[in-house]
Every structure is written in C-alpha cells, then in structure tokens.
PQR file of N, CA, C, O and H, with PARSE charges and radii, in Angstrom:
ATOM      1  N   ASN A   1       0.852  -1.168   0.000 -0.4000 1.5000
ATOM      2  CA  ASN A   1       0.000   0.000   0.000 -0.0000 2.0000
ATOM      3  C   ASN A   1       0.898   1.232   0.000  0.5500 1.7000
ATOM      4  O   ASN A   1       1.765   1.371   0.863 -0.5500 1.4000
ATOM      5  N   GLY A   2       0.694   2.123  -0.962 -0.4000 1.5000
ATOM      6  CA  GLY A   2       1.536   3.311  -1.091 -0.0000 2.0000
ATOM      7  C   GLY A   2       1.080   4.474  -0.236  0.5500 1.7000
ATOM      8  O   GLY A   2       1.747   5.508  -0.199 -0.5500 1.4000
ATOM      9  H   GLY A   2      -0.010   2.010  -1.663  0.4000 1.0000
ATOM     10  N   SER A   3      -0.039   4.333   0.451 -0.4000 1.5000
ATOM     11  CA  SER A   3      -0.539   5.430   1.287 -0.0000 2.0000
ATOM     12  C   SER A   3       0.073   5.350   2.669  0.5500 1.7000
ATOM     13  O   SER A   3       0.119   4.290   3.294 -0.5500 1.4000
ATOM     14  H   SER A   3      -0.582   3.493   0.421  0.4000 1.0000
ATOM     15  N   LYS A   4       0.537   6.485   3.126 -0.4000 1.5000
ATOM     16  CA  LYS A   4       1.062   6.549   4.482 -0.0000 2.0000
ATOM     17  C   LYS A   4       0.239   7.558   5.263  0.5500 1.7000
ATOM     18  O   LYS A   4      -0.143   8.609   4.748 -0.5500 1.4000
ATOM     19  H   LYS A   4       0.500   7.346   2.619  0.4000 1.0000
ATOM     20  N   LEU A   5      -0.017   7.226   6.483 -0.4000 1.5000
ATOM     21  CA  LEU A   5      -0.695   8.177   7.356 -0.0000 2.0000
ATOM     22  C   LEU A   5       0.326   9.161   7.891  0.5500 1.7000
ATOM     23  O   LEU A   5       1.427   8.783   8.292 -0.5500 1.4000
ATOM     24  H   LEU A   5       0.293   6.372   6.901  0.4000 1.0000
ATOM     25  N   GLU A   6      -0.050  10.410   7.890 -0.4000 1.5000
ATOM     26  CA  GLU A   6       0.841  11.411   8.459 -0.0000 2.0000
ATOM     27  C   GLU A   6       0.551  11.553   9.935  0.5500 1.7000
ATOM     28  O   GLU A   6      -0.594  11.698  10.362 -0.5500 1.4000
ATOM     29  H   GLU A   6      -0.944  10.717   7.564  0.4000 1.0000
ATOM     30  N   HIS A   7       1.602  11.507  10.681 -0.4000 1.5000
ATOM     31  CA  HIS A   7       1.467  11.711  12.122 -0.0000 2.0000
ATOM     32  C   HIS A   7       1.831  13.157  12.402  0.5500 1.7000
ATOM     33  O   HIS A   7       2.988  13.552  12.251 -0.5500 1.4000
ATOM     34  H   HIS A   7       2.533  11.389  10.334  0.4000 1.0000
ATOM     35  N   ARG A   8       0.861  13.938  12.802 -0.4000 1.5000
ATOM     36  CA  ARG A   8       1.125  15.344  13.109 -0.0000 2.0000
ATOM     37  C   ARG A   8       1.591  15.475  14.549  0.5500 1.7000
ATOM     38  O   ARG A   8       1.052  14.860  15.469 -0.5500 1.4000
ATOM     39  H   ARG A   8      -0.079  13.617  12.925  0.4000 1.0000
ATOM     40  N   ARG A   9       2.582  16.277  14.697 -0.4000 1.5000
ATOM     41  CA  ARG A   9       3.022  16.605  16.049 -0.0000 2.0000
ATOM     42  C   ARG A   9       2.366  17.913  16.435  0.5500 1.7000
ATOM     43  O   ARG A   9       2.229  18.822  15.617 -0.5500 1.4000
ATOM     44  H   ARG A   9       3.019  16.777  13.949  0.4000 1.0000
ATOM     45  N   PHE A  10       1.978  17.994  17.644 -0.4000 1.5000
ATOM     46  CA  PHE A  10       1.358  19.227  18.103 -0.0000 2.0000
ATOM     47  C   PHE A  10       2.005  19.651  19.404  0.5500 1.7000
ATOM     48  O   PHE A  10       2.471  18.825  20.190 -0.5500 1.4000
ATOM     49  H   PHE A  10       2.090  17.255  18.309  0.4000 1.0000
ATOM     50  N   HIS A  11       2.024  20.932  19.608 -0.4000 1.5000
ATOM     51  CA  HIS A  11       2.654  21.483  20.811 -0.0000 2.0000
ATOM     52  C   HIS A  11       1.604  21.613  21.897  0.5500 1.7000
ATOM     53  O   HIS A  11       0.544  22.205  21.693 -0.5500 1.4000
ATOM     54  H   HIS A  11       1.645  21.602  18.970  0.4000 1.0000
ATOM     55  N   VAL A  12       1.908  21.064  23.027 -0.4000 1.5000
ATOM     56  CA  VAL A  12       1.031  21.173  24.182 -0.0000 2.0000
ATOM     57  C   VAL A  12       1.845  21.829  25.282  0.5500 1.7000
ATOM     58  O   VAL A  12       2.993  21.462  25.532 -0.5500 1.4000
ATOM     59  H   VAL A  12       2.769  20.583  23.193  0.4000 1.0000
ATOM     60  N   ASN A  13       1.241  22.790  25.922 -0.4000 1.5000
ATOM     61  CA  ASN A  13       1.940  23.421  27.029 -0.0000 2.0000
ATOM     62  C   ASN A  13       1.894  22.460  28.213  0.5500 1.7000
ATOM     63  O   ASN A  13       0.941  22.457  28.993 -0.5500 1.4000
ATOM     64  H   ASN A  13       0.308  23.088  25.719  0.4000 1.0000
ATOM     65  N   ILE A  14       2.923  21.660  28.331 -0.4000 1.5000
ATOM     66  CA  ILE A  14       2.954  20.595  29.333 -0.0000 2.0000
ATOM     67  C   ILE A  14       2.957  21.167  30.738  0.5500 1.7000
ATOM     68  O   ILE A  14       2.382  20.571  31.649 -0.5500 1.4000
ATOM     69  H   ILE A  14       3.697  21.662  27.698  0.4000 1.0000
ATOM     70  N   ARG A  15       3.587  22.301  30.925 -0.4000 1.5000
ATOM     71  CA  ARG A  15       3.695  22.885  32.262 -0.0000 2.0000
ATOM     72  C   ARG A  15       2.320  23.109  32.880  0.5500 1.7000
ATOM     73  O   ARG A  15       2.129  22.847  34.068 -0.5500 1.4000
ATOM     74  H   ARG A  15       4.054  22.785  30.185  0.4000 1.0000
ATOM     75  N   LYS A  16       1.369  23.584  32.101 -0.4000 1.5000
ATOM     76  CA  LYS A  16       0.046  23.877  32.642 -0.0000 2.0000
ATOM     77  C   LYS A  16      -0.792  22.631  32.876  0.5500 1.7000
ATOM     78  O   LYS A  16      -1.791  22.681  33.593 -0.5500 1.4000
ATOM     79  H   LYS A  16       1.524  23.797  31.137  0.4000 1.0000
ATOM     80  N   SER A  17      -0.400  21.533  32.289 -0.4000 1.5000
ATOM     81  CA  SER A  17      -1.199  20.321  32.453 -0.0000 2.0000
ATOM     82  C   SER A  17      -0.787  19.500  33.667  0.5500 1.7000
ATOM     83  O   SER A  17      -1.480  18.549  34.027 -0.5500 1.4000
ATOM     84  H   SER A  17       0.412  21.493  31.706  0.4000 1.0000
ATOM     85  N   PHE A  18       0.306  19.842  34.294 -0.4000 1.5000
ATOM     86  CA  PHE A  18       0.721  19.092  35.477 -0.0000 2.0000
ATOM     87  C   PHE A  18      -0.161  19.443  36.656  0.5500 1.7000
ATOM     88  O   PHE A  18      -0.481  20.609  36.885 -0.5500 1.4000
ATOM     89  H   PHE A  18       0.870  20.615  34.002  0.4000 1.0000
ATOM     90  N   PHE A  19      -0.543  18.437  37.392 -0.4000 1.5000
ATOM     91  CA  PHE A  19      -1.408  18.606  38.558 -0.0000 2.0000
ATOM     92  C   PHE A  19      -0.760  19.509  39.595  0.5500 1.7000
ATOM     93  O   PHE A  19      -1.421  20.375  40.168 -0.5500 1.4000
ATOM     94  H   PHE A  19      -0.283  17.489  37.206  0.4000 1.0000
ATOM     95  N   THR A  20       0.524  19.313  39.837 -0.4000 1.5000
ATOM     96  CA  THR A  20       1.199  20.075  40.892 -0.0000 2.0000
ATOM     97  C   THR A  20       1.224  21.560  40.606  0.5500 1.7000
ATOM     98  O   THR A  20       1.131  22.367  41.531 -0.5500 1.4000
ATOM     99  H   THR A  20       1.062  18.610  39.371  0.4000 1.0000
ATOM    100  N   VAL A  21       1.346  21.933  39.355 -0.4000 1.5000
ATOM    101  CA  VAL A  21       1.371  23.353  39.009 -0.0000 2.0000
ATOM    102  C   VAL A  21       0.017  23.974  39.280  0.5500 1.7000
ATOM    103  O   VAL A  21      -0.061  25.063  39.849 -0.5500 1.4000
ATOM    104  H   VAL A  21       1.422  21.277  38.604  0.4000 1.0000
ATOM    105  N   SER A  22      -1.045  23.305  38.883 -0.4000 1.5000
ATOM    106  CA  SER A  22      -2.372  23.872  39.117 -0.0000 2.0000
ATOM    107  C   SER A  22      -2.706  23.931  40.601  0.5500 1.7000
ATOM    108  O   SER A  22      -3.376  24.859  41.054 -0.5500 1.4000
ATOM    109  H   SER A  22      -0.982  22.420  38.420  0.4000 1.0000
ATOM    110  N   VAL A  23      -2.243  22.949  41.353 -0.4000 1.5000
ATOM    111  CA  VAL A  23      -2.492  22.945  42.796 -0.0000 2.0000
ATOM    112  C   VAL A  23      -1.735  24.070  43.478  0.5500 1.7000
ATOM    113  O   VAL A  23      -2.287  24.752  44.341 -0.5500 1.4000
ATOM    114  H   VAL A  23      -1.698  22.195  40.985  0.4000 1.0000
ATOM    115  N   THR A  24      -0.482  24.273  43.105 -0.4000 1.5000
ATOM    116  CA  THR A  24       0.301  25.324  43.757 -0.0000 2.0000
ATOM    117  C   THR A  24      -0.242  26.703  43.451  0.5500 1.7000
ATOM    118  O   THR A  24      -0.116  27.608  44.275 -0.5500 1.4000
ATOM    119  H   THR A  24      -0.034  23.719  42.404  0.4000 1.0000
ATOM    120  N   GLU A  25      -0.841  26.887  42.288 -0.4000 1.5000
ATOM    121  CA  GLU A  25      -1.455  28.183  41.983 -0.0000 2.0000
ATOM    122  C   GLU A  25      -2.596  28.474  42.950  0.5500 1.7000
ATOM    123  O   GLU A  25      -2.739  29.606  43.413 -0.5500 1.4000
ATOM    124  H   GLU A  25      -0.944  26.151  41.618  0.4000 1.0000
ATOM    125  N   HIS A  26      -3.398  27.480  43.258 -0.4000 1.5000
ATOM    126  CA  HIS A  26      -4.502  27.666  44.204 -0.0000 2.0000
ATOM    127  C   HIS A  26      -3.996  27.733  45.642  0.5500 1.7000
ATOM    128  O   HIS A  26      -4.521  28.489  46.459 -0.5500 1.4000
ATOM    129  H   HIS A  26      -3.281  26.560  42.882  0.4000 1.0000
ATOM    130  N   TRP A  27      -2.981  26.944  45.939 -0.4000 1.5000
ATOM    131  CA  TRP A  27      -2.440  26.893  47.301 -0.0000 2.0000
ATOM    132  C   TRP A  27      -1.906  28.256  47.718  0.5500 1.7000
ATOM    133  O   TRP A  27      -2.097  28.671  48.861 -0.5500 1.4000
ATOM    134  H   TRP A  27      -2.555  26.329  45.275  0.4000 1.0000
ATOM    135  N   THR A  28      -1.242  28.953  46.807 -0.4000 1.5000
ATOM    136  CA  THR A  28      -0.660  30.251  47.152 -0.0000 2.0000
ATOM    137  C   THR A  28      -1.725  31.306  47.401  0.5500 1.7000
ATOM    138  O   THR A  28      -1.438  32.338  48.007 -0.5500 1.4000
ATOM    139  H   THR A  28      -1.087  28.616  45.879  0.4000 1.0000
ATOM    140  N   ARG A  29      -2.926  31.070  46.953 -0.4000 1.5000
ATOM    141  CA  ARG A  29      -4.022  32.025  47.164 -0.0000 2.0000
ATOM    142  C   ARG A  29      -4.759  31.805  48.481  0.5500 1.7000
ATOM    143  O   ARG A  29      -5.574  32.636  48.882 -0.5500 1.4000
ATOM    144  H   ARG A  29      -3.158  30.232  46.461  0.4000 1.0000
ATOM    145  N   LEU A  30      -4.480  30.702  49.147 -0.4000 1.5000
ATOM    146  CA  LEU A  30      -5.157  30.420  50.413 -0.0000 2.0000
ATOM    147  C   LEU A  30      -4.626  31.324  51.522  0.5500 1.7000
ATOM    148  O   LEU A  30      -3.448  31.682  51.520 -0.5500 1.4000
ATOM    149  H   LEU A  30      -3.818  30.027  48.820  0.4000 1.0000
ATOM    150  N   PRO A  31      -5.484  31.694  52.466 -0.5600 1.5000
ATOM    151  CA  PRO A  31      -5.017  32.472  53.616  0.2800 2.0000
ATOM    152  C   PRO A  31      -4.028  31.664  54.458  0.5500 1.7000
ATOM    153  O   PRO A  31      -4.060  30.434  54.470 -0.5500 1.4000
ATOM    154  N   ARG A  32      -3.170  32.365  55.142 -0.4000 1.5000
ATOM    155  CA  ARG A  32      -2.123  31.725  55.944 -0.0000 2.0000
ATOM    156  C   ARG A  32      -2.703  30.802  57.010  0.5500 1.7000
ATOM    157  O   ARG A  32      -2.159  29.725  57.252 -0.5500 1.4000
ATOM    158  H   ARG A  32      -3.143  33.364  55.132  0.4000 1.0000
ATOM    159  N   GLU A  33      -3.799  31.207  57.651 -0.4000 1.5000
ATOM    160  CA  GLU A  33      -4.360  30.369  58.718 -0.0000 2.0000
ATOM    161  C   GLU A  33      -4.885  29.036  58.188  0.5500 1.7000
ATOM    162  O   GLU A  33      -4.923  28.050  58.924 -0.5500 1.4000
ATOM    163  H   GLU A  33      -4.241  32.082  57.454  0.4000 1.0000
ATOM    164  N   VAL A  34      -5.287  28.999  56.927 -0.4000 1.5000
ATOM    165  CA  VAL A  34      -5.723  27.730  56.334 -0.0000 2.0000
ATOM    166  C   VAL A  34      -4.509  26.841  56.065  0.5500 1.7000
ATOM    167  O   VAL A  34      -4.508  25.658  56.404 -0.5500 1.4000
ATOM    168  H   VAL A  34      -5.256  29.800  56.329  0.4000 1.0000
ATOM    169  N   VAL A  35      -3.492  27.415  55.461 -0.4000 1.5000
ATOM    170  CA  VAL A  35      -2.293  26.649  55.097 -0.0000 2.0000
ATOM    171  C   VAL A  35      -1.569  26.124  56.329  0.5500 1.7000
ATOM    172  O   VAL A  35      -1.075  24.996  56.329 -0.5500 1.4000
ATOM    173  H   VAL A  35      -3.492  28.376  55.186  0.4000 1.0000
ATOM    174  N   GLU A  36      -1.505  26.931  57.371 -0.4000 1.5000
ATOM    175  CA  GLU A  36      -0.744  26.546  58.566 -0.0000 2.0000
ATOM    176  C   GLU A  36      -1.615  25.929  59.654  0.5500 1.7000
ATOM    177  O   GLU A  36      -1.258  25.974  60.831 -0.5500 1.4000
ATOM    178  H   GLU A  36      -1.907  27.847  57.372  0.4000 1.0000
ATOM    179  N   SER A  37      -2.730  25.364  59.281 -0.4000 1.5000
ATOM    180  CA  SER A  37      -3.610  24.756  60.280 -0.0000 2.0000
ATOM    181  C   SER A  37      -2.923  23.556  60.939  0.5500 1.7000
ATOM    182  O   SER A  37      -2.193  22.816  60.279 -0.5500 1.4000
ATOM    183  H   SER A  37      -3.019  25.327  58.324  0.4000 1.0000
ATOM    184  N   PRO A  38      -3.157  23.366  62.234 -0.5600 1.5000
ATOM    185  CA  PRO A  38      -2.424  22.344  62.988  0.2800 2.0000
ATOM    186  C   PRO A  38      -2.836  20.899  62.699  0.5500 1.7000
ATOM    187  O   PRO A  38      -2.057  19.976  62.938 -0.5500 1.4000
ATOM    188  N   SER A  39      -4.050  20.696  62.189 -0.4000 1.5000
ATOM    189  CA  SER A  39      -4.494  19.320  61.936 -0.0000 2.0000
ATOM    190  C   SER A  39      -5.276  19.263  60.631  0.5500 1.7000
ATOM    191  O   SER A  39      -5.669  20.289  60.076 -0.5500 1.4000
ATOM    192  H   SER A  39      -4.682  21.446  61.995  0.4000 1.0000
ATOM    193  N   LEU A  40      -5.488  18.065  60.164 -0.4000 1.5000
ATOM    194  CA  LEU A  40      -6.240  17.871  58.927 -0.0000 2.0000
ATOM    195  C   LEU A  40      -7.689  18.306  59.094  0.5500 1.7000
ATOM    196  O   LEU A  40      -8.263  18.923  58.197 -0.5500 1.4000
ATOM    197  H   LEU A  40      -5.168  17.232  60.614  0.4000 1.0000
ATOM    198  N   GLU A  41      -8.271  17.991  60.220 -0.4000 1.5000
ATOM    199  CA  GLU A  41      -9.664  18.382  60.475 -0.0000 2.0000
ATOM    200  C   GLU A  41      -9.814  19.902  60.488  0.5500 1.7000
ATOM    201  O   GLU A  41     -10.766  20.441  59.923 -0.5500 1.4000
ATOM    202  H   GLU A  41      -7.805  17.490  60.949  0.4000 1.0000
ATOM    203  N   THR A  42      -8.875  20.590  61.132 -0.4000 1.5000
ATOM    204  CA  THR A  42      -8.905  22.054  61.151 -0.0000 2.0000
ATOM    205  C   THR A  42      -8.732  22.600  59.744  0.5500 1.7000
ATOM    206  O   THR A  42      -9.412  23.546  59.347 -0.5500 1.4000
ATOM    207  H   THR A  42      -8.102  20.153  61.591  0.4000 1.0000
ATOM    208  N   PHE A  43      -7.815  21.998  58.988 -0.4000 1.5000
ATOM    209  CA  PHE A  43      -7.593  22.416  57.604 -0.0000 2.0000
ATOM    210  C   PHE A  43      -8.872  22.289  56.788  0.5500 1.7000
ATOM    211  O   PHE A  43      -9.240  23.209  56.058 -0.5500 1.4000
ATOM    212  H   PHE A  43      -7.262  21.229  59.310  0.4000 1.0000
ATOM    213  N   LYS A  44      -9.550  21.152  56.909 -0.4000 1.5000
ATOM    214  CA  LYS A  44     -10.790  20.937  56.155 -0.0000 2.0000
ATOM    215  C   LYS A  44     -11.857  21.957  56.532  0.5500 1.7000
ATOM    216  O   LYS A  44     -12.551  22.486  55.664 -0.5500 1.4000
ATOM    217  H   LYS A  44      -9.251  20.405  57.502  0.4000 1.0000
ATOM    218  N   THR A  45     -11.986  22.229  57.821 -0.4000 1.5000
ATOM    219  CA  THR A  45     -12.989  23.186  58.292 -0.0000 2.0000
ATOM    220  C   THR A  45     -12.698  24.582  57.766  0.5500 1.7000
ATOM    221  O   THR A  45     -13.590  25.263  57.261 -0.5500 1.4000
ATOM    222  H   THR A  45     -11.422  21.799  58.526  0.4000 1.0000
ATOM    223  N   LEU A  46     -11.443  25.006  57.887 -0.4000 1.5000
ATOM    224  CA  LEU A  46     -11.064  26.340  57.422 -0.0000 2.0000
ATOM    225  C   LEU A  46     -11.153  26.453  55.902  0.5500 1.7000
ATOM    226  O   LEU A  46     -11.550  27.492  55.375 -0.5500 1.4000
ATOM    227  H   LEU A  46     -10.718  24.452  58.298  0.4000 1.0000
ATOM    228  N   LEU A  47     -10.787  25.390  55.207 -0.4000 1.5000
ATOM    229  CA  LEU A  47     -10.874  25.395  53.749 -0.0000 2.0000
ATOM    230  C   LEU A  47     -12.324  25.493  53.293  0.5500 1.7000
ATOM    231  O   LEU A  47     -12.633  26.248  52.371 -0.5500 1.4000
ATOM    232  H   LEU A  47     -10.466  24.545  55.635  0.4000 1.0000
ATOM    233  N   ASP A  48     -13.212  24.740  53.928 -0.4000 1.5000
ATOM    234  CA  ASP A  48     -14.638  24.826  53.599 -0.0000 2.0000
ATOM    235  C   ASP A  48     -15.167  26.235  53.815  0.5500 1.7000
ATOM    236  O   ASP A  48     -15.907  26.762  52.984 -0.5500 1.4000
ATOM    237  H   ASP A  48     -12.961  24.127  54.677  0.4000 1.0000
ATOM    238  N   ALA A  49     -14.788  26.844  54.932 -0.4000 1.5000
ATOM    239  CA  ALA A  49     -15.241  28.207  55.222 -0.0000 2.0000
ATOM    240  C   ALA A  49     -14.701  29.183  54.185  0.5500 1.7000
ATOM    241  O   ALA A  49     -15.423  30.071  53.730 -0.5500 1.4000
ATOM    242  H   ALA A  49     -14.188  26.416  55.608  0.4000 1.0000
ATOM    243  N   PHE A  50     -13.441  29.025  53.811 -0.4000 1.5000
ATOM    244  CA  PHE A  50     -12.832  29.906  52.813 -0.0000 2.0000
ATOM    245  C   PHE A  50     -13.519  29.752  51.463  0.5500 1.7000
ATOM    246  O   PHE A  50     -13.813  30.748  50.801 -0.5500 1.4000
ATOM    247  H   PHE A  50     -12.854  28.304  54.181  0.4000 1.0000
ATOM    248  N   LEU A  51     -13.777  28.522  51.050 -0.4000 1.5000
ATOM    249  CA  LEU A  51     -14.411  28.290  49.752 -0.0000 2.0000
ATOM    250  C   LEU A  51     -15.859  28.770  49.726  0.5500 1.7000
ATOM    251  O   LEU A  51     -16.342  29.223  48.688 -0.5500 1.4000
ATOM    252  H   LEU A  51     -13.539  27.713  51.588  0.4000 1.0000
ATOM    253  N   CYS A  52     -16.554  28.676  50.856 -0.4000 1.5000
ATOM    254  CA  CYS A  52     -17.931  29.176  50.926 -0.0000 2.0000
ATOM    255  C   CYS A  52     -17.972  30.694  50.790  0.5500 1.7000
ATOM    256  O   CYS A  52     -18.914  31.250  50.224 -0.5500 1.4000
ATOM    257  H   CYS A  52     -16.161  28.308  51.700  0.4000 1.0000
ATOM    258  N   ASP A  53     -16.950  31.354  51.310 -0.4000 1.5000
ATOM    259  CA  ASP A  53     -16.879  32.809  51.194 -0.0000 2.0000
ATOM    260  C   ASP A  53     -16.635  33.258  49.759  0.5500 1.7000
ATOM    261  O   ASP A  53     -16.990  34.378  49.391 -0.5500 1.4000
ATOM    262  H   ASP A  53     -16.186  30.902  51.770  0.4000 1.0000
ATOM    263  N   LEU A  54     -16.033  32.394  48.947 -0.4000 1.5000
ATOM    264  CA  LEU A  54     -15.767  32.743  47.554 -0.0000 2.0000
ATOM    265  C   LEU A  54     -17.034  32.717  46.708  0.5500 1.7000
ATOM    266  O   LEU A  54     -17.145  33.441  45.719 -0.5500 1.4000
ATOM    267  H   LEU A  54     -15.745  31.484  49.246  0.4000 1.0000
ATOM    268  N   VAL A  55     -17.972  31.893  47.099 -0.4000 1.5000
ATOM    269  CA  VAL A  55     -19.188  31.713  46.286 -0.0000 2.0000
ATOM    270  C   VAL A  55     -20.216  32.737  46.603  0.5500 1.7000
ATOM    271  O   VAL A  55     -21.296  32.731  46.012 -0.5500 1.4000
ATOM    272  H   VAL A  55     -17.882  31.305  47.903  0.4000 1.0000
TER
END
C-alpha cells in the first residue's frame, strides 16, 4: 500500500497540564491560617469556610 498516514506533532503546554502546578497556583491564594492549620480536620474546616466565602 503506497498510502502513508501522516502523524502530526502538536505542541502542548505541558507545564500547565501538570497537577502540581495547578495545585500550587490555588495553594498560594489560600489564607495563611488555612495553610498553617495544625491538623487535617482544622484544615478541612477552614478550607470549607474559605471556599464558601468565595461563592
């Protein structure tokens, strides 16, 4: 068969697709008291309160 499929290369901004990059962008926007909470339960409570204030 003389037909060949062309494989196109495309540029994807890989940096923006990484999970860690998107998480750190949101993490830096959190208030200090949320980030430095002493326990996971406190973190969840403060995070919920912060997110409710955004809506």
